[in-house]
N, CA, C and O atoms as a Maestro MAE file, in Angstrom:
{
 s_m_m2io_version
 :::
 2.0.0
}

f_m_ct {
 s_m_title
 :::
 protein
 m_atom[208] {
  # First column is atom index #
  i_m_mmod_type
  r_m_x_coord
  r_m_y_coord
  r_m_z_coord
  i_m_residue_number
  s_m_chain_name
  s_m_pdb_residue_name
  s_m_pdb_atom_name
  i_m_atomic_number
  :::
  1 25 69.084 2.123 -42.450 1 A "MET " " N  " 7
  2 3 67.791 1.740 -42.971 1 A "MET " " CA " 6
  3 2 67.802 1.891 -44.485 1 A "MET " " C  " 6
  4 15 68.289 2.894 -45.007 1 A "MET " " O  " 8
  5 25 67.284 0.931 -45.171 2 A "LYS " " N  " 7
  6 3 67.237 0.963 -46.623 2 A "LYS " " CA " 6
  7 2 66.129 1.891 -47.097 2 A "LYS " " C  " 6
  8 15 65.104 2.036 -46.431 2 A "LYS " " O  " 8
  9 25 66.338 2.520 -48.252 3 A "GLU " " N  " 7
  10 3 65.334 3.425 -48.798 3 A "GLU " " CA " 6
  11 2 64.035 2.708 -49.140 3 A "GLU " " C  " 6
  12 15 62.977 3.337 -49.165 3 A "GLU " " O  " 8
  13 25 64.092 1.429 -49.399 4 A "THR " " N  " 7
  14 3 62.896 0.684 -49.792 4 A "THR " " CA " 6
  15 2 62.016 0.331 -48.594 4 A "THR " " C  " 6
  16 15 60.852 -0.027 -48.768 4 A "THR " " O  " 8
  17 25 62.560 0.428 -47.382 5 A "GLU " " N  " 7
  18 3 61.772 0.127 -46.193 5 A "GLU " " CA " 6
  19 2 60.824 1.280 -45.893 5 A "GLU " " C  " 6
  20 15 61.198 2.445 -46.024 5 A "GLU " " O  " 8
  21 25 59.597 0.958 -45.491 6 A "ASP " " N  " 7
  22 3 58.634 1.985 -45.122 6 A "ASP " " CA " 6
  23 2 58.701 2.238 -43.628 6 A "ASP " " C  " 6
  24 15 58.676 1.307 -42.824 6 A "ASP " " O  " 8
  25 25 58.787 3.519 -43.266 7 A "LYS " " N  " 7
  26 3 58.713 3.900 -41.864 7 A "LYS " " CA " 6
  27 2 57.291 4.343 -41.583 7 A "LYS " " C  " 6
  28 15 56.733 5.153 -42.324 7 A "LYS " " O  " 8
  29 25 56.708 3.827 -40.536 8 A "GLN " " N  " 7
  30 3 55.395 4.292 -40.149 8 A "GLN " " CA " 6
  31 2 55.577 5.220 -38.952 8 A "GLN " " C  " 6
  32 15 55.796 4.772 -37.826 8 A "GLN " " O  " 8
  33 25 55.484 6.514 -39.219 9 A "VAL " " N  " 7
  34 3 55.695 7.509 -38.179 9 A "VAL " " CA " 6
  35 2 54.434 7.669 -37.333 9 A "VAL " " C  " 6
  36 15 54.522 7.817 -36.114 9 A "VAL " " O  " 8
  37 25 53.270 7.641 -37.963 10 A "LEU " " N  " 7
  38 3 52.000 7.812 -37.249 10 A "LEU " " CA " 6
  39 2 51.322 6.469 -37.034 10 A "LEU " " C  " 6
  40 15 51.067 5.736 -37.989 10 A "LEU " " O  " 8
  41 25 51.033 6.148 -35.782 11 A "ASP " " N  " 7
  42 3 50.189 4.986 -35.545 11 A "ASP " " CA " 6
  43 2 48.831 5.496 -35.053 11 A "ASP " " C  " 6
  44 15 48.646 6.703 -34.893 11 A "ASP " " O  " 8
  45 25 47.921 4.624 -34.822 12 A "ARG " " N  " 7
  46 3 46.539 5.014 -34.483 12 A "ARG " " CA " 6
  47 2 46.485 5.877 -33.224 12 A "ARG " " C  " 6
  48 15 45.693 6.817 -33.163 12 A "ARG " " O  " 8
  49 25 47.308 5.578 -32.224 13 A "SER " " N  " 7
  50 3 47.286 6.361 -30.983 13 A "SER " " CA " 6
  51 2 47.743 7.798 -31.232 13 A "SER " " C  " 6
  52 15 47.236 8.727 -30.603 13 A "SER " " O  " 8
  53 25 48.706 7.988 -32.156 14 A "HIS " " N  " 7
  54 3 49.146 9.339 -32.498 14 A "HIS " " CA " 6
  55 2 48.026 10.114 -33.182 14 A "HIS " " C  " 6
  56 15 47.789 11.284 -32.882 14 A "HIS " " O  " 8
  57 25 47.349 9.451 -34.097 15 A "VAL " " N  " 7
  58 3 46.244 10.089 -34.813 15 A "VAL " " CA " 6
  59 2 45.143 10.474 -33.830 15 A "VAL " " C  " 6
  60 15 44.596 11.574 -33.919 15 A "VAL " " O  " 8
  61 25 44.813 9.594 -32.904 16 A "ASP " " N  " 7
  62 3 43.788 9.882 -31.898 16 A "ASP " " CA " 6
  63 2 44.185 11.067 -31.025 16 A "ASP " " C  " 6
  64 15 43.356 11.930 -30.735 16 A "ASP " " O  " 8
  65 25 45.446 11.114 -30.606 17 A "THR " " N  " 7
  66 3 45.937 12.221 -29.784 17 A "THR " " CA " 6
  67 2 45.868 13.535 -30.552 17 A "THR " " C  " 6
  68 15 45.403 14.542 -30.017 17 A "THR " " O  " 8
  69 25 46.325 13.534 -31.797 18 A "LEU " " N  " 7
  70 3 46.276 14.743 -32.617 18 A "LEU " " CA " 6
  71 2 44.842 15.213 -32.841 18 A "LEU " " C  " 6
  72 15 44.558 16.410 -32.787 18 A "LEU " " O  " 8
  73 25 43.955 14.276 -33.089 19 A "GLN " " N  " 7
  74 3 42.557 14.617 -33.307 19 A "GLN " " CA " 6
  75 2 41.956 15.269 -32.064 19 A "GLN " " C  " 6
  76 15 41.205 16.239 -32.171 19 A "GLN " " O  " 8
  77 25 42.282 14.741 -30.896 20 A "LYS " " N  " 7
  78 3 41.767 15.305 -29.644 20 A "LYS " " CA " 6
  79 2 42.330 16.708 -29.413 20 A "LYS " " C  " 6
  80 15 41.591 17.619 -29.039 20 A "LYS " " O  " 8
  81 25 43.628 16.885 -29.634 21 A "LEU " " N  " 7
  82 3 44.249 18.192 -29.439 21 A "LEU " " CA " 6
  83 2 43.670 19.241 -30.387 21 A "LEU " " C  " 6
  84 15 43.452 20.386 -29.991 21 A "LEU " " O  " 8
  85 25 43.424 18.855 -31.624 22 A "LEU " " N  " 7
  86 3 42.947 19.797 -32.627 22 A "LEU " " CA " 6
  87 2 41.455 20.084 -32.531 22 A "LEU " " C  " 6
  88 15 41.001 21.139 -32.976 22 A "LEU " " O  " 8
  89 25 40.693 19.173 -31.962 23 A "SER " " N  " 7
  90 3 39.233 19.307 -31.974 23 A "SER " " CA " 6
  91 2 38.727 20.516 -31.187 23 A "SER " " C  " 6
  92 15 37.695 21.086 -31.539 23 A "SER " " O  " 8
  93 25 39.429 20.914 -30.135 24 A "ASP " " N  " 7
  94 3 38.949 22.045 -29.335 24 A "ASP " " CA " 6
  95 2 39.836 23.286 -29.449 24 A "ASP " " C  " 6
  96 15 39.682 24.234 -28.680 24 A "ASP " " O  " 8
  97 25 40.760 23.281 -30.404 25 A "MET " " N  " 7
  98 3 41.667 24.412 -30.573 25 A "MET " " CA " 6
  99 2 41.119 25.362 -31.638 25 A "MET " " C  " 6
  100 15 40.746 24.945 -32.734 25 A "MET " " O  " 8
  101 25 41.079 26.657 -31.284 26 A "LYS " " N  " 7
  102 3 40.629 27.642 -32.250 26 A "LYS " " CA " 6
  103 2 41.827 28.336 -32.904 26 A "LYS " " C  " 6
  104 15 41.840 28.529 -34.120 26 A "LYS " " O  " 8
  105 25 42.824 28.709 -32.113 27 A "TYR " " N  " 7
  106 3 44.044 29.336 -32.608 27 A "TYR " " CA " 6
  107 2 45.226 28.673 -31.923 27 A "TYR " " C  " 6
  108 15 45.179 28.416 -30.720 27 A "TYR " " O  " 8
  109 25 46.271 28.396 -32.660 28 A "GLY " " N  " 7
  110 3 47.462 27.829 -32.036 28 A "GLY " " CA " 6
  111 2 48.236 26.953 -32.995 28 A "GLY " " C  " 6
  112 15 48.070 27.026 -34.213 28 A "GLY " " O  " 8
  113 25 49.088 26.118 -32.414 29 A "SER " " N  " 7
  114 3 49.909 25.239 -33.238 29 A "SER " " CA " 6
  115 2 50.186 23.932 -32.508 29 A "SER " " C  " 6
  116 15 50.150 23.861 -31.279 29 A "SER " " O  " 8
  117 25 50.461 22.916 -33.289 30 A "VAL " " N  " 7
  118 3 50.848 21.612 -32.762 30 A "VAL " " CA " 6
  119 2 52.183 21.251 -33.419 30 A "VAL " " C  " 6
  120 15 52.324 21.316 -34.640 30 A "VAL " " O  " 8
  121 25 53.152 20.875 -32.597 31 A "THR " " N  " 7
  122 3 54.482 20.523 -33.090 31 A "THR " " CA " 6
  123 2 54.771 19.065 -32.764 31 A "THR " " C  " 6
  124 15 54.599 18.629 -31.626 31 A "THR " " O  " 8
  125 25 55.209 18.319 -33.766 32 A "LEU " " N  " 7
  126 3 55.603 16.928 -33.552 32 A "LEU " " CA " 6
  127 2 57.116 16.872 -33.432 32 A "LEU " " C  " 6
  128 15 57.831 17.424 -34.268 32 A "LEU " " O  " 8
  129 25 57.607 16.200 -32.384 33 A "ILE " " N  " 7
  130 3 59.037 15.995 -32.188 33 A "ILE " " CA " 6
  131 2 59.342 14.558 -32.609 33 A "ILE " " C  " 6
  132 15 58.785 13.604 -32.065 33 A "ILE " " O  " 8
  133 25 60.230 14.424 -33.579 34 A "ILE " " N  " 7
  134 3 60.564 13.122 -34.155 34 A "ILE " " CA " 6
  135 2 62.000 12.756 -33.818 34 A "ILE " " C  " 6
  136 15 62.902 13.580 -33.968 34 A "ILE " " O  " 8
  137 25 62.219 11.532 -33.364 35 A "GLN " " N  " 7
  138 3 63.567 10.996 -33.143 35 A "GLN " " CA " 6
  139 2 63.618 9.599 -33.736 35 A "GLN " " C  " 6
  140 15 62.731 8.781 -33.497 35 A "GLN " " O  " 8
  141 25 64.643 9.337 -34.496 36 A "ASP " " N  " 7
  142 3 64.822 8.027 -35.131 36 A "ASP " " CA " 6
  143 2 63.584 7.592 -35.908 36 A "ASP " " C  " 6
  144 15 63.235 6.412 -35.929 36 A "ASP " " O  " 8
  145 25 62.922 8.560 -36.548 37 A "GLY " " N  " 7
  146 3 61.771 8.252 -37.373 37 A "GLY " " CA " 6
  147 2 60.491 7.968 -36.620 37 A "GLY " " C  " 6
  148 15 59.524 7.487 -37.211 37 A "GLY " " O  " 8
  149 25 60.461 8.254 -35.320 38 A "LYS " " N  " 7
  150 3 59.259 8.006 -34.509 38 A "LYS " " CA " 6
  151 2 58.890 9.257 -33.731 38 A "LYS " " C  " 6
  152 15 59.759 10.022 -33.312 38 A "LYS " " O  " 8
  153 25 57.588 9.458 -33.541 39 A "ILE " " N  " 7
  154 3 57.117 10.584 -32.737 39 A "ILE " " CA " 6
  155 2 57.421 10.289 -31.274 39 A "ILE " " C  " 6
  156 15 57.020 9.254 -30.741 39 A "ILE " " O  " 8
  157 25 58.137 11.214 -30.629 40 A "VAL " " N  " 7
  158 3 58.461 11.031 -29.216 40 A "VAL " " CA " 6
  159 2 57.788 12.089 -28.345 40 A "VAL " " C  " 6
  160 15 57.732 11.949 -27.124 40 A "VAL " " O  " 8
  161 25 57.274 13.154 -28.979 41 A "GLN " " N  " 7
  162 3 56.649 14.210 -28.188 41 A "GLN " " CA " 6
  163 2 55.713 15.005 -29.088 41 A "GLN " " C  " 6
  164 15 55.988 15.202 -30.271 41 A "GLN " " O  " 8
  165 25 54.602 15.459 -28.512 42 A "ILE " " N  " 7
  166 3 53.671 16.342 -29.208 42 A "ILE " " CA " 6
  167 2 53.475 17.569 -28.319 42 A "ILE " " C  " 6
  168 15 53.041 17.454 -27.173 42 A "ILE " " O  " 8
  169 25 53.804 18.759 -28.867 43 A "ASP " " N  " 7
  170 3 53.636 20.013 -28.137 43 A "ASP " " CA " 6
  171 2 52.452 20.767 -28.711 43 A "ASP " " C  " 6
  172 15 52.293 20.858 -29.929 43 A "ASP " " O  " 8
  173 25 51.617 21.311 -27.824 44 A "LYS " " N  " 7
  174 3 50.466 22.111 -28.238 44 A "LYS " " CA " 6
  175 2 50.622 23.504 -27.646 44 A "LYS " " C  " 6
  176 15 50.796 23.661 -26.437 44 A "LYS " " O  " 8
  177 25 50.558 24.512 -28.507 45 A "THR " " N  " 7
  178 3 50.577 25.894 -28.067 45 A "THR " " CA " 6
  179 2 49.246 26.507 -28.492 45 A "THR " " C  " 6
  180 15 48.928 26.573 -29.680 45 A "THR " " O  " 8
  181 25 48.481 26.950 -27.510 46 A "GLU " " N  " 7
  182 3 47.164 27.504 -27.801 46 A "GLU " " CA " 6
  183 2 47.164 28.986 -27.522 46 A "GLU " " C  " 6
  184 15 47.712 29.434 -26.515 46 A "GLU " " O  " 8
  185 25 46.556 29.750 -28.403 47 A "LYS " " N  " 7
  186 3 46.474 31.186 -28.249 47 A "LYS " " CA " 6
  187 2 45.035 31.568 -27.966 47 A "LYS " " C  " 6
  188 15 44.108 31.012 -28.555 47 A "LYS " " O  " 8
  189 25 44.853 32.507 -27.073 48 A "HIS " " N  " 7
  190 3 43.523 33.022 -26.753 48 A "HIS " " CA " 6
  191 2 43.493 34.484 -27.153 48 A "HIS " " C  " 6
  192 15 44.263 35.295 -26.637 48 A "HIS " " O  " 8
  193 25 42.604 34.817 -28.072 49 A "ARG " " N  " 7
  194 3 42.467 36.175 -28.568 49 A "ARG " " CA " 6
  195 2 41.623 36.990 -27.591 49 A "ARG " " C  " 6
  196 15 40.562 36.554 -27.146 49 A "ARG " " O  " 8
  197 25 42.113 38.168 -27.274 50 A "ILE " " N  " 7
  198 3 41.387 39.083 -26.394 50 A "ILE " " CA " 6
  199 2 40.806 40.189 -27.262 50 A "ILE " " C  " 6
  200 15 41.543 40.909 -27.935 50 A "ILE " " O  " 8
  201 25 39.500 40.322 -27.248 51 A "LYS " " N  " 7
  202 3 38.834 41.348 -28.058 51 A "LYS " " CA " 6
  203 2 38.582 42.572 -27.182 51 A "LYS " " C  " 6
  204 15 38.114 42.466 -26.048 51 A "LYS " " O  " 8
  205 25 38.905 43.731 -27.741 52 A "ASN " " N  " 7
  206 3 38.674 44.989 -27.010 52 A "ASN " " CA " 6
  207 2 37.293 45.513 -27.230 52 A "ASN " " C  " 6
  208 15 36.936 46.559 -26.689 52 A "ASN " " O  " 8
  :::
 }
 m_bond[207] {
  # First column is bond index #
  i_m_from
  i_m_to
  i_m_order
  :::
  1 1 2 1
  2 2 3 1
  3 3 4 2
  4 3 5 1
  5 5 6 1
  6 6 7 1
  7 7 8 2
  8 7 9 1
  9 9 10 1
  10 10 11 1
  11 11 12 2
  12 11 13 1
  13 13 14 1
  14 14 15 1
  15 15 16 2
  16 15 17 1
  17 17 18 1
  18 18 19 1
  19 19 20 2
  20 19 21 1
  21 21 22 1
  22 22 23 1
  23 23 24 2
  24 23 25 1
  25 25 26 1
  26 26 27 1
  27 27 28 2
  28 27 29 1
  29 29 30 1
  30 30 31 1
  31 31 32 2
  32 31 33 1
  33 33 34 1
  34 34 35 1
  35 35 36 2
  36 35 37 1
  37 37 38 1
  38 38 39 1
  39 39 40 2
  40 39 41 1
  41 41 42 1
  42 42 43 1
  43 43 44 2
  44 43 45 1
  45 45 46 1
  46 46 47 1
  47 47 48 2
  48 47 49 1
  49 49 50 1
  50 50 51 1
  51 51 52 2
  52 51 53 1
  53 53 54 1
  54 54 55 1
  55 55 56 2
  56 55 57 1
  57 57 58 1
  58 58 59 1
  59 59 60 2
  60 59 61 1
  61 61 62 1
  62 62 63 1
  63 63 64 2
  64 63 65 1
  65 65 66 1
  66 66 67 1
  67 67 68 2
  68 67 69 1
  69 69 70 1
  70 70 71 1
  71 71 72 2
  72 71 73 1
  73 73 74 1
  74 74 75 1
  75 75 76 2
  76 75 77 1
  77 77 78 1
  78 78 79 1
  79 79 80 2
  80 79 81 1
  81 81 82 1
  82 82 83 1
  83 83 84 2
  84 83 85 1
  85 85 86 1
  86 86 87 1
  87 87 88 2
  88 87 89 1
  89 89 90 1
  90 90 91 1
  91 91 92 2
  92 91 93 1
  93 93 94 1
  94 94 95 1
  95 95 96 2
  96 95 97 1
  97 97 98 1
  98 98 99 1
  99 99 100 2
  100 99 101 1
  101 101 102 1
  102 102 103 1
  103 103 104 2
  104 103 105 1
  105 105 106 1
  106 106 107 1
  107 107 108 2
  108 107 109 1
  109 109 110 1
  110 110 111 1
  111 111 112 2
  112 111 113 1
  113 113 114 1
  114 114 115 1
  115 115 116 2
  116 115 117 1
  117 117 118 1
  118 118 119 1
  119 119 120 2
  120 119 121 1
  121 121 122 1
  122 122 123 1
  123 123 124 2
  124 123 125 1
  125 125 126 1
  126 126 127 1
  127 127 128 2
  128 127 129 1
  129 129 130 1
  130 130 131 1
  131 131 132 2
  132 131 133 1
  133 133 134 1
  134 134 135 1
  135 135 136 2
  136 135 137 1
  137 137 138 1
  138 138 139 1
  139 139 140 2
  140 139 141 1
  141 141 142 1
  142 142 143 1
  143 143 144 2
  144 143 145 1
  145 145 146 1
  146 146 147 1
  147 147 148 2
  148 147 149 1
  149 149 150 1
  150 150 151 1
  151 151 152 2
  152 151 153 1
  153 153 154 1
  154 154 155 1
  155 155 156 2
  156 155 157 1
  157 157 158 1
  158 158 159 1
  159 159 160 2
  160 159 161 1
  161 161 162 1
  162 162 163 1
  163 163 164 2
  164 163 165 1
  165 165 166 1
  166 166 167 1
  167 167 168 2
  168 167 169 1
  169 169 170 1
  170 170 171 1
  171 171 172 2
  172 171 173 1
  173 173 174 1
  174 174 175 1
  175 175 176 2
  176 175 177 1
  177 177 178 1
  178 178 179 1
  179 179 180 2
  180 179 181 1
  181 181 182 1
  182 182 183 1
  183 183 184 2
  184 183 185 1
  185 185 186 1
  186 186 187 1
  187 187 188 2
  188 187 189 1
  189 189 190 1
  190 190 191 1
  191 191 192 2
  192 191 193 1
  193 193 194 1
  194 194 195 1
  195 195 196 2
  196 195 197 1
  197 197 198 1
  198 198 199 1
  199 199 200 2
  200 199 201 1
  201 201 202 1
  202 202 203 1
  203 203 204 2
  204 203 205 1
  205 205 206 1
  206 206 207 1
  207 207 208 2
  :::
 }
}
């Protein structure tokens, strides 16, 4: 791939998925798995805090 070519890693469906995952998360992380310049997997790890 030439350096002058633009890669579009995020398309609208990715943005919508990320927005949905993040909208109800209070603590945690989201990891994007990229292969050949494209998102192939989105992992969500959510943490629940226990208050004593």
